[in-house]
N, C-alpha and C positions, 0 to 999 in steps of 0.2 A: 463852635456848630455844632449842634447835636450831629451825633456820626448817620441817623437816619437822614437827617435832611440834608447831609453832604451827599450821601449818597443819592439822593432823590436829583439834586442840583446836577450830580455829573451824568444822572442818567438823561436829565432835559438836553444836556451841551451835544451829548456822545449821539442822542437820537435825532436832534438838528444838523448835525453833520452828517450823518446816514443817511438821515432824507434826503439832504442836496447832493451825495452820490448815487442815489436811485435815479433822482431825475433828472442828474445828468448821463446816466445808463439811458434811461426812456427817451431820452433828448436825440441822442446818437442810434438808436436803434426801432425806435415805433412799436417795442414791443408790448403786447398786451400783458404778459406775464412779468414784465418787467414796472410796467403802470400797476398792476397789481400789487405786488410787492412795495411798492412805493407808495400807496393808499396806505396799506398797513402802517408804515413808518410814519402816516400822518397821524393815524391813532397814536402811535406809539407817543409822538412829542405833546400829542393834549393830554393823554394820561400824565404822562411825567410833568407835564404843566399844573394839570388839576391837583396830582399829588403833592407837588412841591409847596402850593399853595395851603392845604388842609395840614401839611405835616407840623407845620407851624402851631394851629391849634391843636393838634395830638398832643404836643410835647407840655402842654399847658398842663400845670397841678389841677386837681380837684378843689375844687370852692364850693361855697354854699349853694351855688344851684345846680352843679354836676357834682355830688357829693363820688358819684363815681367814675369822676375823671372824664377826658375826652375822646378816649381810645376808640370808642366804635366809630367816630368818622372815618378810621381807615376801612372799615367795610363800605362805607358808603364810597369812598373814591375807587376800591376795588370793582363792586359791583358796577360804578359809571362807566369804569375800564370795560370791563366784560360785556358790557352792552355797548359801546362803540365796535368793539373786534367784532360781535357776531352780524351787526349792522353792518360793519365794512367787508365783512365775507357774503354778506347778501349783494351787495351791489357790486361786488368784484365779479360773482358769479354770473348777475346781469350783462356787465358788460364784455363777459367772455363769452360769454352764448352768444351773443351779437356778432364780436367778433369770427366766431367760428362758423356762424351763418354765411357773413359776408365776405371773409377772408380777411386778411392784412398782408401790408408792404412791408418787411423788415430789412435794415440795413446794420453794417458796420458790428455784426455779431462778435467779432474777435473783442473789441472794444467793452461791448455790452457785459462777455462772459469775464473779463479779467476787474470789472467795477462791482457786478452784482458778487466776486468772489472777496473783494474788498470790503463789503457792505457785511457780507455773513460772517467773515473774521471777527469784525468790527463787533459785532452785535454778539457773537459766540463769546468773547473775551467778557462783553459787559453781563451778559445776562449773568453768568458764573459769576462776576463780582457782586453784583444786586441782588441773587441768590444767596450769598452766601453772608450778607449784610442781614439781608431780609431775616435769615433763619436765627441769626447769633443775637438779634435785636427782636425776633418774635413779632414783625410788622408784616401785619395781612396785606397793607398796600404794596410793600416794597416785595412781597413772595409774588403777589398777582402780578406786577412788572416784570419780572423775572420770569414766570411763566410766559410773561406775552411774549417780551423779546426774544425767548428761546426758540418760542412758536415761529418766530420771524427767520430765524434761521433755518427754520424748515422749511418755509415758503421760498427764501430765496435759494434753499436746495434744488426745490421743485422748479422753480425760475431756471437754474443753470441746466437741471436736465432738461427742460422743453427746448431751451435754448441749443443745448448741446444736438439737440436729434434734429431741430431744425439745420442745422449747419451740416450735421452726418448725411441726412435723406434729402434733406430740398423739401420737405413737407412742412409748412408751415403753420397747416392747423395744431401741430404739437404746441405750438405758443399758447393759444388761447384754453387747450386743453390743459396745461400745466396751469392756467390762472385759474381753469375750474376749479383742480384739484388745492389750488391755495386758498380759496374761496371757502370748500369745505372743511379744510383744516382751520382755518380763520373762524368759522361757523363753530366749529365744535369746542376749539379752544376759548373763545369768548362762553360759552353756555358754559364750559367748566369752571370760570373764573367768577362768574356770575352765580353759579351756585354753590361753590364755597365761602363766598361773602355774606348772600341771603341767610346760610346758615348759620353763620355767627351773630350777624344780625337778632334771629328771633332764637338763639342761645340753644341751636341743636347741639348733643353733644357730641365732643370731638374725641374720639377712641384716644390718639395719641396724648392728648391731656391728661387722659382717665389715666393709661398707662405710666406716664411721667409721676403722677400722683402718690400712684400704689408704689411705686418704686420708692418714693421719698416717704413713704410712710414706714415700709419694711426696713429701710436703712436707719431710720431713727427712732425706730423702736426701742421702748424699754417697758420695764414690769410695770405693772397700770395700765398699760396701752391695751385692755382684753379686745377689742371690736371697734371698726370703723366700718359705717354702714350709710345709705342714704345719701352719697358724696353727689352734690351739685357744683357744677361752675357756670361763675358769668364770664365770660370773653369780653376785655375792653383792651384790644388792642393786644399789647405787651402784657398790661395787668390783669390777672385774672382773680376773680373772687370766689373763694371756696367755701361751701358750705356743706359740713358733716354730722353726723352723729357720731359721738365718740364714748363708750362704754368704760366706765372706771368701776374700782371696788365700791360696793355700796356701803361700807362700813366707811369710807372716808369724808371729812369733814368739808364743807366750804373753803374752809382756811385750807383743807390738806390739798384740793382738787384745783384752787387756782391756778396757784402756782406753778404746781406740775404743769398743767396743760397749757398757762403762756410760754413756758420751757420748751415744751413738745411744738407747740406751733412755730415759736422761731427758728426752731431747731430745723423743720419741715420747709418753711418760707427760703432759710438760709439754702438750704439744699435743692430747691427749685429752678429748674430751667426758665428763669425770667422771674417778673416781678409780681407781688401779690399778696393777699392775706387771707386768713382763715378763718371763719367763724364756728367753733365746734358747738354742738347744742349737747350738751353731757348727759349721761344716761345712766342710773346705778345698775351695776350687773344682774341685780335679784339673783342671782346664785344659779342664774341660767346659762351660764359660761364655764363652768368648774372647769370642764375638760381639757379647756385650752388657754386657761389663766394660768400664768406662772407667777403671782403674786407670794411671798413668801409669807409664812406667818399667821395666813388669813385666819379670824376667828369665826368665819359662817361658810366657809369651804365644805361643800357639800360631797364631792367625789375627787379624784385626784387628778394631778395635771398631765393628760396624755401628749402633749406636746404643743406648740404654738404653729396656728394655722397662717401662711404668707396671704399678704393681702394682695388680691388680684383686681385685677378691671371689673370682673363680674362681681364680687365680693362685698369690693367698698361702692357700689352704686345700687346694690341691691337692698331690700330689706335684711333685717339682722336674722343669723341662722342661728338657733338656740341648741344645746346640748339634748333638749327632747328630739329634734330633728335628724341631728347626727350621731349620737352615741347614747341610747334610753340606757337607765336603770335596769 
């Protein structure tokens, strides 16, 4: 089984177990905060189930109808999860306000505190595991799940604080107040997950991806790679499609350029964190980059090389900066 699907299956099974723990705690205590925490765990289970179904399609290879693969399904999964979380936050806020107005009758707080603590520890371990796998596999669906699970830990911590204050002071209002805090945290967490996922769906620039590309361009640079600019990335789950303009010496023939570009492309992808492909649009230098070109024995050079400029997040995404703009004759 694919490692991402295995992690999703573990997340689903663990979420069901943690949900059961929280409902036992609610049955014992009648706490609004614990009920709110349990409602969030219902979202965990639904989201993990949806992700488990989607991941089967995500790992399917590209085909005639889907030449870029099926990776964007991960963003739909993450956006769905974010929406559920935000809705759950609003519903919890409503129930908490009602409980704050009408009051609650609590019982067995010691048992509730023990069970809630066990649930928090379980979610903490699960969240870090899913986050590690999601980061390693560059899975947006798993990263979103990890963010939600770890936010669930904070929700449980809020529950523990609320119940602890009730136990210390006897003021039951701390219970629904804790639930309101949980609701605010959930709504914001859901919004963040939804925002990140929709950004990927519409191919919004991801700064960390561009920084990673700049690193791989620098580490694999060789004489002849004069400039790289107008870099664009389409993220499709773990697989990234990269388009760039690559400036090469103008005196090189097509026969010279093609194997050079192919070799450079393969080296960059091999050192890139994740899977992907690069499509280079080749531009001749037209003697506009002489001051930062280290090609030896160039028959058309007009100015000496003053040193290579490193590729940066800004330089590889902008238009090319020619010698006239940085080092006029």
